[in-house]
N, C-alpha and C positions, 0 to 999 in steps of 0.2 A: 504494500500500500504506500503510495506516495504522500509525503507531507505537503501541505499547502505551499510552503516556502519553496520546496523543490519543484513543484508543479509550476509555480510562477516563474522560476528561473528558466525552466524549459520553454515556457511560453514566450518569455522575453527573448530568448535566443532564436527561436524559429518563427516568430510572427512575421507576417508579410507587411503589416501596417499596424499603427497604434490601435490597441484594443482588440486585436485579432486573436481569437481563441478557437475558432472553428475551421481554420484552413486545414487542408490535408496534411501539410507539413507539421503543424502543431499536433494534430491528432496522432499521426504516426510516431512522432517523437515521444509523446506521453505513453502510447502503447508499448513502445520499445523499452522504456524504463520499467513499466509494469512487468513486461515479459522477463526482463533481466532479474527483477526482484523475485518473481515467482519461480524462476529457474533455480535461483540460489536457495530458496525455501525448500523446493522439492528435492534438492540434493541431500538435505539433512532429514527430511520427512518423506521418505519414499512411499509410504502407504496413504498419503493424503490425497485421496481420489477427488475430493471436492475442489481442491486447489488445482489439481491437474486438469480437470474439466474447464475451470476458469481460464487456465493458461491456453488451452487449445482454442477456446473461444476468442481470446485476445489475438492469438496468432492468425486465426482466420479473418478477423476484422481488419488487422493490419495488412494482410495480403490483399483484401478487397480494396482498401484505400490506396495501396501501392499500385494496383492495377488501374484504378481510376486515374490516379495522377499520371501514370505513364501514358494513358490514352489521351489525356488532356494536354500535357506538356512534358515531353520526354526529357528536356534539359533540366527542369526542376526535379524530376524523378531521379535522374542520374546524380545530381548534386546532393540530394537528400540521402540517397543510398550510400554515397561516398562519405558523407559527414557522419552518419550513424553507424557506418561499418556493418551493414547487414547484407545478406545474400551470400 
């Protein structure tokens, strides 16, 4: 779970304009941090199936947003993937 301060930091880094919280870049960055946190949690709690299901849902949601961004603007997609070091 991300703290409010960490989430605001991510939003400030990836926003496309002031007050932007819903652009694909921001959403993908937040999901990526959630995925990292859940992955770390599941390394120590191997039988936590509820968290595993949540992780799979977040991965699917991030994949859909990445596909959307690639279809809309491939340059933005490539820059974001490079910045977040995913794929």
